[in-house]
C-alpha positions as a Markdown table, in Angstrom:
| # | Residue | x | y | z |
|---|---|---|---|---|
| 1 | Met | 5.3 | -13.1 | -12.5 |
| 2 | Lys | 7.8 | -10.5 | -11.6 |
| 3 | Asn | 6.7 | -6.9 | -10.9 |
| 4 | Lys | 8.1 | -3.4 | -10.2 |
| 5 | Ile | 5.4 | -2.2 | -7.9 |
| 6 | Lys | 7.9 | -1.4 | -5.1 |
| 7 | Val | 9.9 | 0.7 | -7.6 |
| 8 | Phe | 6.8 | 2.6 | -8.8 |
| 9 | Arg | 5.7 | 3.1 | -5.2 |
| 10 | Ala | 9.1 | 4.7 | -4.4 |
| 11 | Met | 8.9 | 6.9 | -7.4 |
| 12 | Tyr | 5.5 | 8.2 | -6.2 |
| 13 | Asp | 6.5 | 8.2 | -2.5 |
| 14 | Leu | 3.7 | 5.8 | -1.6 |
| 15 | Thr | 3.4 | 3.2 | 1.1 |
| 16 | Gln | 1.8 | -0.1 | 0.5 |
| 17 | Glu | -1.2 | 1.1 | 2.4 |
| 18 | Asp | -1.4 | 4.3 | 0.2 |
| 19 | Leu | -1.5 | 2.2 | -3.0 |
| 20 | Ala | -3.9 | -0.4 | -1.5 |
| 21 | Gln | -6.4 | 2.3 | -0.6 |
| 22 | Ala | -6.1 | 3.9 | -4.0 |
| 23 | Ile | -6.9 | 0.8 | -5.9 |
| 24 | Gly | -9.3 | -0.8 | -3.5 |
| 25 | Val | -7.3 | -3.8 | -2.0 |
| 26 | Thr | -5.6 | -4.5 | 1.3 |
| 27 | Arg | -2.0 | -3.7 | 2.2 |
| 28 | Gln | -1.5 | -7.4 | 2.6 |
| 29 | Thr | -2.5 | -7.9 | -1.1 |
| 30 | Ile | 0.1 | -5.4 | -2.2 |
| 31 | Leu | 2.7 | -7.0 | 0.0 |
| 32 | Ala | 1.9 | -10.5 | -1.4 |
| 33 | Ile | 2.1 | -9.2 | -5.0 |
| 34 | Glu | 5.4 | -7.4 | -4.4 |
| 35 | Lys | 6.9 | -10.6 | -2.9 |
| 36 | Gly | 5.6 | -12.8 | -5.7 |
| 37 | Lys | 3.4 | -14.8 | -3.4 |
| 38 | Tyr | 0.2 | -13.8 | -5.1 |
| 39 | Val | -0.4 | -13.2 | -8.9 |
| 40 | Pro | -3.0 | -10.5 | -9.3 |
| 41 | Ser | -6.0 | -10.9 | -11.5 |
| 42 | Leu | -5.8 | -9.3 | -15.0 |
| 43 | Glu | -8.2 | -6.6 | -13.8 |
| 44 | Leu | -6.2 | -5.8 | -10.7 |
| 45 | Ala | -2.9 | -5.8 | -12.7 |
| 46 | Phe | -4.5 | -3.2 | -15.1 |
| 47 | Arg | -5.8 | -1.2 | -12.1 |
| 48 | Ile | -2.2 | -1.0 | -10.7 |
| 49 | Ala | -0.7 | 0.0 | -14.1 |
| 50 | Arg | -3.4 | 2.6 | -14.7 |
| 51 | Tyr | -2.8 | 4.1 | -11.3 |
| 52 | Phe | 0.8 | 4.7 | -12.2 |
| 53 | Lys | -0.2 | 5.8 | -15.7 |
| 54 | Val | 2.0 | 3.2 | -17.5 |
| 55 | Asn | 1.4 | 0.2 | -19.6 |
| 56 | Ile | 0.9 | -3.1 | -17.8 |
| 57 | Glu | 4.2 | -4.4 | -19.2 |
| 58 | Glu | 6.1 | -1.8 | -17.4 |
| 59 | Val | 4.9 | -3.0 | -14.1 |
| 60 | Phe | 4.6 | -6.8 | -14.6 |
| 61 | Thr | 6.8 | -9.1 | -16.6 |
| 62 | Tyr | 6.2 | -12.8 | -17.2 |
| 63 | Asp | 8.9 | -15.0 | -15.7 |
| 64 | Glu | 9.1 | -18.4 | -17.5 |
| 65 | Glu | 11.3 | -19.8 | -14.6 |
| 66 | Ser | 8.6 | -19.2 | -12.0 |
| 67 | Arg | 6.0 | -21.4 | -13.7 |
| 68 | Thr | 4.9 | -24.4 | -11.8 |
| 69 | Val | 5.3 | -28.0 | -13.1 |
| 70 | Asp | 1.6 | -28.1 | -13.8 |
| 71 | Glu | 1.8 | -25.0 | -16.1 |
| 72 | Lys | 4.6 | -26.4 | -18.3 |
């Protein structure tokens, strides 16, 4: 799943730590999501989108190519 968290953080002049504290996760979680190494739960994805006051689809996009063999 691709995301634009880094873009939104830049628009709001936030560090990973700032965003993490605001939504109740660790900075490492934000880093992992931004790098695509961790797919957030639906609840967390909505929390991030709500923080930026946008629809979830504006932050996260499904990437068909990144699916694993087991998911296909």
